[in-house]
KOLGU-277127 format. One record per residue: residue number from 1; x, z, y of N, C-alpha, C, O, CB in turn. Coordinates in steps of 0.02 Angstrom, whole numbers, plus 50000, padded with zeros to 5 digits. Atoms other than C-alpha are relative to their C-alpha. Glycine has a CB too. Example, Ala and Ser with C-alpha at 12.3 -4.5 7.8 and 13.67 -1.06 7.14 Angstrom:
BEGIN
<pt nr="1" n_c1="50045" n_c3="50000" n_c2="49941" ca_c1="50615" ca_c3="50390" ca_c2="49775" c_c1="50045" c_c3="50000" c_c2="50060" o_c1="50097" o_c3="50033" o_c2="50059" cb_c1="49950" cb_c3="50062" cb_c2="50001"/>
<pt nr="2" n_c1="49958" n_c3="49997" n_c2="49941" ca_c1="50684" ca_c3="50357" ca_c2="49947" c_c1="49961" c_c3="50037" c_c2="50055" o_c1="49986" o_c3="50045" o_c2="50110" cb_c1="50020" cb_c3="49929" cb_c2="50023"/>
//
This chain:
BEGIN
<pt nr="1" n_c1="49956" n_c3="49985" n_c2="50055" ca_c1="53451" ca_c3="55884" ca_c2="57927" c_c1="50046" c_c3="49939" c_c2="49987" o_c1="50022" o_c3="49882" o_c2="49985" cb_c1="49961" cb_c3="50018" cb_c2="49936"/>
<pt nr="2" n_c1="49951" n_c3="50052" n_c2="50011" ca_c1="53609" ca_c3="55784" ca_c2="57895" c_c1="50003" c_c3="49984" c_c2="49926" o_c1="50018" o_c3="50027" o_c2="49885" cb_c1="50070" cb_c3="50022" cb_c2="50026"/>
<pt nr="3" n_c1="50004" n_c3="50018" n_c2="50071" ca_c1="53595" ca_c3="55688" ca_c2="57732" c_c1="50064" c_c3="49968" c_c2="49974" o_c1="50105" o_c3="49943" o_c2="50013" cb_c1="49941" cb_c3="49953" cb_c2="49989"/>
<pt nr="4" n_c1="49943" n_c3="50033" n_c2="50032" ca_c1="53723" ca_c3="55624" ca_c2="57609" c_c1="49998" c_c3="49925" c_c2="50013" o_c1="50050" o_c3="49893" o_c2="50018" cb_c1="50000" cb_c3="50015" cb_c2="49924"/>
<pt nr="5" n_c1="50008" n_c3="50071" n_c2="49986" ca_c1="53653" ca_c3="55451" ca_c2="57641" c_c1="50029" c_c3="49982" c_c2="50069" o_c1="50063" o_c3="49932" o_c2="50076" cb_c1="49926" cb_c3="49979" cb_c2="49996"/>
<pt nr="6" n_c1="49973" n_c3="50011" n_c2="49933" ca_c1="53695" ca_c3="55464" ca_c2="57827" c_c1="50077" c_c3="50003" c_c2="49997" o_c1="50111" o_c3="49962" o_c2="50027" cb_c1="49973" cb_c3="50052" cb_c2="50050"/>
<pt nr="7" n_c1="49928" n_c3="49991" n_c2="50004" ca_c1="53869" ca_c3="55526" ca_c2="57785" c_c1="50033" c_c3="49938" c_c2="49967" o_c1="50085" o_c3="49916" o_c2="49989" cb_c1="50017" cb_c3="50064" cb_c2="49960"/>
<pt nr="8" n_c1="49974" n_c3="50059" n_c2="50034" ca_c1="53897" ca_c3="55379" ca_c2="57666" c_c1="49998" c_c3="49940" c_c2="50047" o_c1="50045" o_c3="49900" o_c2="50048" cb_c1="49959" cb_c3="49985" cb_c2="49936"/>
<pt nr="9" n_c1="50005" n_c3="50055" n_c2="49952" ca_c1="53836" ca_c3="55257" ca_c2="57799" c_c1="50053" c_c3="50004" c_c2="50054" o_c1="50082" o_c3="49953" o_c2="50073" cb_c1="49932" cb_c3="50000" cb_c2="50031"/>
<pt nr="10" n_c1="49948" n_c3="49990" n_c2="49950" ca_c1="53953" ca_c3="55330" ca_c2="57928" c_c1="50069" c_c3="49983" c_c2="49972" o_c1="50109" o_c3="49950" o_c2="50005" cb_c1="50000" cb_c3="50073" cb_c2="50027"/>
<pt nr="11" n_c1="49936" n_c3="50014" n_c2="50032" ca_c1="54099" ca_c3="55320" ca_c2="57806" c_c1="50009" c_c3="49925" c_c2="49989" o_c1="50064" o_c3="49899" o_c2="50000" cb_c1="50005" cb_c3="50038" cb_c2="49933"/>
<pt nr="12" n_c1="49997" n_c3="50072" n_c2="50011" ca_c1="54059" ca_c3="55139" ca_c2="57764" c_c1="50013" c_c3="49963" c_c2="50065" o_c1="50055" o_c3="49918" o_c2="50068" cb_c1="49935" cb_c3="49974" cb_c2="49968"/>
<pt nr="13" n_c1="49990" n_c3="50032" n_c2="49935" ca_c1="54046" ca_c3="55089" ca_c2="57946" c_c1="50070" c_c3="50014" c_c2="50026" o_c1="50103" o_c3="49970" o_c2="50053" cb_c1="49947" cb_c3="50024" cb_c2="50051"/>
<pt nr="14" n_c1="49933" n_c3="49981" n_c2="49978" ca_c1="54206" ca_c3="55183" ca_c2="57987" c_c1="50053" c_c3="49956" c_c2="49967" o_c1="50100" o_c3="49933" o_c2="49999" cb_c1="50014" cb_c3="50074" cb_c2="49985"/>
<pt nr="15" n_c1="49952" n_c3="50041" n_c2="50036" ca_c1="54299" ca_c3="55087" ca_c2="57853" c_c1="50000" c_c3="49928" c_c2="50027" o_c1="50053" o_c3="49899" o_c2="50036" cb_c1="49984" cb_c3="50000" cb_c2="49924"/>
<pt nr="16" n_c1="50004" n_c3="50068" n_c2="49974" ca_c1="54236" ca_c3="54920" ca_c2="57918" c_c1="50030" c_c3="49993" c_c2="50070" o_c1="50056" o_c3="49940" o_c2="50088" cb_c1="49927" cb_c3="49978" cb_c2="50002"/>
<pt nr="17" n_c1="49975" n_c3="50001" n_c2="49932" ca_c1="54288" ca_c3="54966" ca_c2="58095" c_c1="50071" c_c3="50027" c_c2="50006" o_c1="50100" o_c3="50028" o_c2="50061" cb_c1="49954" cb_c3="50041" cb_c2="50045"/>
<pt nr="18" n_c1="49933" n_c3="49971" n_c2="50002" ca_c1="54455" ca_c3="55044" ca_c2="58044" c_c1="50007" c_c3="50061" c_c2="50046" o_c1="50055" o_c3="50068" o_c2="50082" cb_c1="50051" cb_c3="49947" cb_c2="50021"/>
<pt nr="19" n_c1="49999" n_c3="49936" n_c2="49964" ca_c1="54412" ca_c3="55212" ca_c2="58122" c_c1="49982" c_c3="50054" c_c2="49949" o_c1="49964" o_c3="50040" o_c2="49892" cb_c1="49950" cb_c3="49999" cb_c2="50061"/>
<pt nr="20" n_c1="50017" n_c3="49945" n_c2="50046" ca_c1="54382" ca_c3="55383" ca_c2="58047" c_c1="49924" c_c3="50012" c_c2="50000" o_c1="49890" o_c3="49997" o_c2="50049" cb_c1="50037" cb_c3="50065" cb_c2="50021"/>
<pt nr="21" n_c1="50071" n_c3="49982" n_c2="50001" ca_c1="54209" ca_c3="55441" ca_c2="57991" c_c1="49983" c_c3="50050" c_c2="50056" o_c1="49927" o_c3="50049" o_c2="50083" cb_c1="49982" cb_c3="50030" cb_c2="49932"/>
<pt nr="22" n_c1="50011" n_c3="49952" n_c2="49946" ca_c1="54228" ca_c3="55581" ca_c2="58119" c_c1="49988" c_c3="49965" c_c2="50067" o_c1="49948" o_c3="49987" o_c2="50107" cb_c1="50058" cb_c3="50047" cb_c2="50007"/>
<pt nr="23" n_c1="50010" n_c3="50040" n_c2="49939" ca_c1="54242" ca_c3="55451" ca_c2="58258" c_c1="49930" c_c3="49972" c_c2="50002" o_c1="49896" o_c3="49975" o_c2="50053" cb_c1="50052" cb_c3="49944" cb_c2="50005"/>
<pt nr="24" n_c1="50069" n_c3="50028" n_c2="50003" ca_c1="54081" ca_c3="55367" ca_c2="58201" c_c1="49950" c_c3="50056" c_c2="50012" o_c1="49900" o_c3="50045" o_c2="50047" cb_c1="49988" cb_c3="49966" cb_c2="49931"/>
<pt nr="25" n_c1="50045" n_c3="49944" n_c2="49990" ca_c1="53998" ca_c3="55537" ca_c2="58195" c_c1="49996" c_c3="50019" c_c2="50074" o_c1="49942" o_c3="50035" o_c2="50099" cb_c1="50022" cb_c3="50061" cb_c2="49958"/>
<pt nr="26" n_c1="49999" n_c3="49984" n_c2="49929" ca_c1="54051" ca_c3="55572" ca_c2="58374" c_c1="49960" c_c3="49948" c_c2="50040" o_c1="49925" o_c3="49966" o_c2="50087" cb_c1="50072" cb_c3="50003" cb_c2="50027"/>
<pt nr="27" n_c1="50040" n_c3="50051" n_c2="49967" ca_c1="53976" ca_c3="55406" ca_c2="58428" c_c1="49925" c_c3="50011" c_c2="49987" o_c1="49884" o_c3="50007" o_c2="50033" cb_c1="50020" cb_c3="49929" cb_c2="49976"/>
<pt nr="28" n_c1="50069" n_c3="49990" n_c2="50020" ca_c1="53816" ca_c3="55442" ca_c2="58333" c_c1="49968" c_c3="50057" c_c2="50040" o_c1="49911" o_c3="50051" o_c2="50063" cb_c1="49995" cb_c3="50015" cb_c2="49926"/>
<pt nr="29" n_c1="50026" n_c3="49941" n_c2="49965" ca_c1="53793" ca_c3="55612" ca_c2="58416" c_c1="50016" c_c3="49998" c_c2="50075" o_c1="50007" o_c3="50048" o_c2="50110" cb_c1="50027" cb_c3="50063" cb_c2="49969"/>
<pt nr="30" n_c1="49985" n_c3="50012" n_c2="49929" ca_c1="53850" ca_c3="55541" ca_c2="58585" c_c1="50050" c_c3="50051" c_c2="50029" o_c1="50046" o_c3="50069" o_c2="50088" cb_c1="49937" cb_c3="50001" cb_c2="50041"/>
<pt nr="31" n_c1="49946" n_c3="49957" n_c2="49975" ca_c1="53999" ca_c3="55657" ca_c2="58597" c_c1="50053" c_c3="49959" c_c2="50034" o_c1="50089" o_c3="49982" o_c2="50078" cb_c1="50031" cb_c3="50041" cb_c2="49942"/>
<pt nr="32" n_c1="49955" n_c3="50048" n_c2="49969" ca_c1="54102" ca_c3="55504" ca_c2="58641" c_c1="49963" c_c3="49933" c_c2="50005" o_c1="49923" o_c3="49917" o_c2="49961" cb_c1="50067" cb_c3="49993" cb_c2="49958"/>
<pt nr="33" n_c1="50031" n_c3="50066" n_c2="49997" ca_c1="54048" ca_c3="55333" ca_c2="58702" c_c1="50032" c_c3="49952" c_c2="49950" o_c1="50091" o_c3="49958" o_c2="49933" cb_c1="50006" cb_c3="49971" cb_c2="50072"/>
<pt nr="34" n_c1="49974" n_c3="50051" n_c2="50045" ca_c1="54066" ca_c3="55188" ca_c2="58583" c_c1="50042" c_c3="49951" c_c2="50041" o_c1="50017" o_c3="49926" o_c2="50092" cb_c1="49942" cb_c3="49962" cb_c2="49962"/>
<pt nr="35" n_c1="49959" n_c3="50048" n_c2="49963" ca_c1="54211" ca_c3="55078" ca_c2="58642" c_c1="49966" c_c3="49931" c_c2="50003" o_c1="49933" o_c3="49911" o_c2="49956" cb_c1="50070" cb_c3="49994" cb_c2="49969"/>
<pt nr="36" n_c1="50033" n_c3="50064" n_c2="49988" ca_c1="54154" ca_c3="54911" ca_c2="58712" c_c1="50013" c_c3="49951" c_c2="49943" o_c1="49965" o_c3="49921" o_c2="49918" cb_c1="50025" cb_c3="49970" cb_c2="50066"/>
<pt nr="37" n_c1="49984" n_c3="50048" n_c2="50054" ca_c1="54244" ca_c3="54807" ca_c2="58580" c_c1="49965" c_c3="50019" c_c2="49935" o_c1="49945" o_c3="49975" o_c2="49897" cb_c1="50076" cb_c3="49996" cb_c2="49989"/>
<pt nr="38" n_c1="50033" n_c3="49978" n_c2="50061" ca_c1="54169" ca_c3="54912" ca_c2="58441" c_c1="49925" c_c3="49986" c_c2="50004" o_c1="49893" o_c3="49974" o_c2="49952" cb_c1="50012" cb_c3="50075" cb_c2="49988"/>
<pt nr="39" n_c1="50072" n_c3="50015" n_c2="49993" ca_c1="53993" ca_c3="54886" ca_c2="58511" c_c1="49984" c_c3="49930" c_c2="49975" o_c1="49936" o_c3="49920" o_c2="49939" cb_c1="49978" cb_c3="50008" cb_c2="50074"/>
<pt nr="40" n_c1="50011" n_c3="50069" n_c2="50021" ca_c1="54006" ca_c3="54700" ca_c2="58485" c_c1="50006" c_c3="49994" c_c2="49925" o_c1="49965" o_c3="49962" o_c2="49892" cb_c1="50050" cb_c3="49952" cb_c2="50035"/>
<pt nr="41" n_c1="49989" n_c3="50002" n_c2="50072" ca_c1="54074" ca_c3="54724" ca_c2="58310" c_c1="49943" c_c3="50033" c_c2="49961" o_c1="49920" o_c3="50007" o_c2="49910" cb_c1="50067" cb_c3="50034" cb_c2="49982"/>
<pt nr="42" n_c1="50055" n_c3="49965" n_c2="50033" ca_c1="53938" ca_c3="54849" ca_c2="58263" c_c1="49937" c_c3="49957" c_c2="50002" o_c1="49900" o_c3="49953" o_c2="49953" cb_c1="49987" cb_c3="50068" cb_c2="50034"/>
<pt nr="43" n_c1="50058" n_c3="50044" n_c2="49995" ca_c1="53804" ca_c3="54730" ca_c2="58327" c_c1="50005" c_c3="49944" c_c2="49949" o_c1="49955" o_c3="49926" o_c2="49917" cb_c1="49994" cb_c3="49971" cb_c2="50072"/>
<pt nr="44" n_c1="49991" n_c3="50054" n_c2="50049" ca_c1="53878" ca_c3="54592" ca_c2="58219" c_c1="49992" c_c3="50026" c_c2="49928" o_c1="49957" o_c3="49995" o_c2="49888" cb_c1="50070" cb_c3="49969" cb_c2="50008"/>
<pt nr="45" n_c1="50003" n_c3="49972" n_c2="50068" ca_c1="53898" ca_c3="54702" ca_c2="58064" c_c1="49930" c_c3="50020" c_c2="49979" o_c1="49913" o_c3="50017" o_c2="49920" cb_c1="50046" cb_c3="50060" cb_c2="49995"/>
<pt nr="46" n_c1="50069" n_c3="49979" n_c2="50016" ca_c1="53718" ca_c3="54763" ca_c2="58075" c_c1="49950" c_c3="49944" c_c2="50007" o_c1="49889" o_c3="49955" o_c2="50000" cb_c1="49980" cb_c3="50058" cb_c2="50044"/>
<pt nr="47" n_c1="50046" n_c3="50056" n_c2="49993" ca_c1="53646" ca_c3="54591" ca_c2="58103" c_c1="49952" c_c3="50009" c_c2="50058" o_c1="49896" o_c3="49984" o_c2="50056" cb_c1="49962" cb_c3="49989" cb_c2="49937"/>
<pt nr="48" n_c1="50042" n_c3="49989" n_c2="49941" ca_c1="53578" ca_c3="54647" ca_c2="58271" c_c1="49952" c_c3="50058" c_c2="49995" o_c1="49913" o_c3="50071" o_c2="50041" cb_c1="49962" cb_c3="49939" cb_c2="50015"/>
<pt nr="49" n_c1="50044" n_c3="49942" n_c2="50007" ca_c1="53486" ca_c3="54799" ca_c2="58203" c_c1="50021" c_c3="50056" c_c2="50046" o_c1="49980" o_c3="50095" o_c2="50070" cb_c1="49999" cb_c3="50025" cb_c2="49927"/>
<pt nr="50" n_c1="49973" n_c3="49953" n_c2="49950" ca_c1="53599" ca_c3="54906" ca_c2="58312" c_c1="50031" c_c3="49956" c_c2="50054" o_c1="50079" o_c3="49919" o_c2="50041" cb_c1="50054" cb_c3="50050" cb_c2="49968"/>
<pt nr="51" n_c1="49978" n_c3="50044" n_c2="49946" ca_c1="53625" ca_c3="54822" ca_c2="58480" c_c1="50049" c_c3="50034" c_c2="50047" o_c1="50055" o_c3="50095" o_c2="50048" cb_c1="49940" cb_c3="49975" cb_c2="50038"/>
<pt nr="52" n_c1="49955" n_c3="49974" n_c2="49949" ca_c1="53753" ca_c3="54841" ca_c2="58618" c_c1="49962" c_c3="50042" c_c2="50050" o_c1="49987" o_c3="50092" o_c2="50076" cb_c1="50037" cb_c3="49943" cb_c2="50036"/>
<pt nr="53" n_c1="50041" n_c3="49962" n_c2="49953" ca_c1="53612" ca_c3="54901" ca_c2="58729" c_c1="49985" c_c3="50070" c_c2="49973" o_c1="49984" o_c3="50119" o_c2="50010" cb_c1="49934" cb_c3="49963" cb_c2="50014"/>
<pt nr="54" n_c1="50013" n_c3="49935" n_c2="50031" ca_c1="53573" ca_c3="55041" ca_c2="58606" c_c1="50063" c_c3="50044" c_c2="50002" o_c1="50059" o_c3="50104" o_c2="50012" cb_c1="49976" cb_c3="49991" cb_c2="49927"/>
<pt nr="55" n_c1="49937" n_c3="49963" n_c2="50004" ca_c1="53756" ca_c3="55090" ca_c2="58594" c_c1="50026" c_c3="50022" c_c2="50068" o_c1="50059" o_c3="50073" o_c2="50074" cb_c1="50052" cb_c3="49959" cb_c2="49966"/>
<pt nr="56" n_c1="49977" n_c3="49984" n_c2="49932" ca_c1="53789" ca_c3="55089" ca_c2="58782" c_c1="49940" c_c3="49996" c_c2="50049" o_c1="49940" o_c3="49953" o_c2="50093" cb_c1="50057" cb_c3="49951" cb_c2="50022"/>
<pt nr="57" n_c1="50061" n_c3="50006" n_c2="49961" ca_c1="53618" ca_c3="55122" ca_c2="58862" c_c1="50009" c_c3="50009" c_c2="50075" o_c1="49969" o_c3="49984" o_c2="50115" cb_c1="49951" cb_c3="50051" cb_c2="49976"/>
<pt nr="58" n_c1="49991" n_c3="49986" n_c2="49929" ca_c1="53688" ca_c3="55181" ca_c2="59029" c_c1="50040" c_c3="49947" c_c2="50038" o_c1="50036" o_c3="49943" o_c2="50099" cb_c1="50034" cb_c3="50065" cb_c2="50008"/>
<pt nr="59" n_c1="49958" n_c3="50047" n_c2="49963" ca_c1="53808" ca_c3="55039" ca_c2="59068" c_c1="50005" c_c3="49930" c_c2="49969" o_c1="50047" o_c3="49890" o_c2="49990" cb_c1="50068" cb_c3="50029" cb_c2="50004"/>
<pt nr="60" n_c1="49994" n_c3="50065" n_c2="50033" ca_c1="53776" ca_c3="54889" ca_c2="58956" c_c1="49991" c_c3="49942" c_c2="50049" o_c1="50023" o_c3="49889" o_c2="50040" cb_c1="49949" cb_c3="49994" cb_c2="49945"/>
<pt nr="61" n_c1="50012" n_c3="50056" n_c2="49953" ca_c1="53713" ca_c3="54783" ca_c2="59102" c_c1="50063" c_c3="49981" c_c2="50039" o_c1="50073" o_c3="49923" o_c2="50054" cb_c1="49944" cb_c3="50019" cb_c2="50049"/>
<pt nr="62" n_c1="49939" n_c3="50015" n_c2="49963" ca_c1="53878" ca_c3="54798" ca_c2="59195" c_c1="50055" c_c3="49974" c_c2="49954" o_c1="50100" o_c3="49938" o_c2="49976" cb_c1="50025" cb_c3="50062" cb_c2="50037"/>
<pt nr="63" n_c1="49949" n_c3="50022" n_c2="50048" ca_c1="53981" ca_c3="54767" ca_c2="59037" c_c1="49984" c_c3="49929" c_c2="49975" o_c1="50028" o_c3="49887" o_c2="49970" cb_c1="50005" cb_c3="50048" cb_c2="49941"/>
<pt nr="64" n_c1="50022" n_c3="50064" n_c2="50027" ca_c1="53880" ca_c3="54620" ca_c2="58970" c_c1="49944" c_c3="49971" c_c2="50044" o_c1="49886" o_c3="49970" o_c2="50023" cb_c1="49976" cb_c3="50007" cb_c2="49927"/>
<pt nr="65" n_c1="50052" n_c3="50025" n_c2="49955" ca_c1="53789" ca_c3="54542" ca_c2="59119" c_c1="49964" c_c3="49938" c_c2="49973" o_c1="49911" o_c3="49919" o_c2="49998" cb_c1="50030" cb_c3="49985" cb_c2="50068"/>
<pt nr="66" n_c1="50030" n_c3="50060" n_c2="50028" ca_c1="53753" ca_c3="54387" ca_c2="59014" c_c1="49941" c_c3="50015" c_c2="49954" o_c1="49902" o_c3="49970" o_c2="49938" cb_c1="50052" cb_c3="49961" cb_c2="49962"/>
<pt nr="67" n_c1="50057" n_c3="49981" n_c2="50042" ca_c1="53630" ca_c3="54484" ca_c2="58905" c_c1="49940" c_c3="50010" c_c2="50044" o_c1="49942" o_c3="50047" o_c2="50093" cb_c1="50016" cb_c3="50065" cb_c2="49958"/>
<pt nr="68" n_c1="50061" n_c3="49994" n_c2="49960" ca_c1="53455" ca_c3="54466" ca_c2="58972" c_c1="49963" c_c3="50064" c_c2="49982" o_c1="49965" o_c3="50087" o_c2="49925" cb_c1="49955" cb_c3="49939" cb_c2="49990"/>
<pt nr="69" n_c1="50038" n_c3="49939" n_c2="50012" ca_c1="53346" ca_c3="54619" ca_c2="58991" c_c1="49946" c_c3="49989" c_c2="49947" o_c1="49927" o_c3="50037" o_c2="49913" cb_c1="49968" cb_c3="50024" cb_c2="50065"/>
<pt nr="70" n_c1="50053" n_c3="50014" n_c2="50050" ca_c1="53216" ca_c3="54534" ca_c2="58881" c_c1="50025" c_c3="50010" c_c2="49929" o_c1="49985" o_c3="50015" o_c2="49883" cb_c1="49974" cb_c3="49930" cb_c2="50009"/>
<pt nr="71" n_c1="49972" n_c3="49990" n_c2="50067" ca_c1="53335" ca_c3="54556" ca_c2="58734" c_c1="50005" c_c3="50073" c_c2="49982" o_c1="50026" o_c3="50089" o_c2="49926" cb_c1="50068" cb_c3="49967" cb_c2="49996"/>
<pt nr="72" n_c1="49995" n_c3="49928" n_c2="50014" ca_c1="53328" ca_c3="54746" ca_c2="58747" c_c1="49958" c_c3="50020" c_c2="49941" o_c1="49956" o_c3="50079" o_c2="49922" cb_c1="49980" cb_c3="50041" cb_c2="50061"/>
//
């Protein structure tokens, strides 16, 4: 079930990233991949609670080879 709290969180993140809440929703439901530059910003904004590896699980190693697997 989609909660009002989730919707508020998506709207807040969208505002911080200068994108629409719909864009954040598409990333959340994996309808669209999160752009590389946004991954870094999201990781920073969440204090590492949401990582680049979580946002790009299929290709993070090729995008950020400097991140060690132990940080997953």
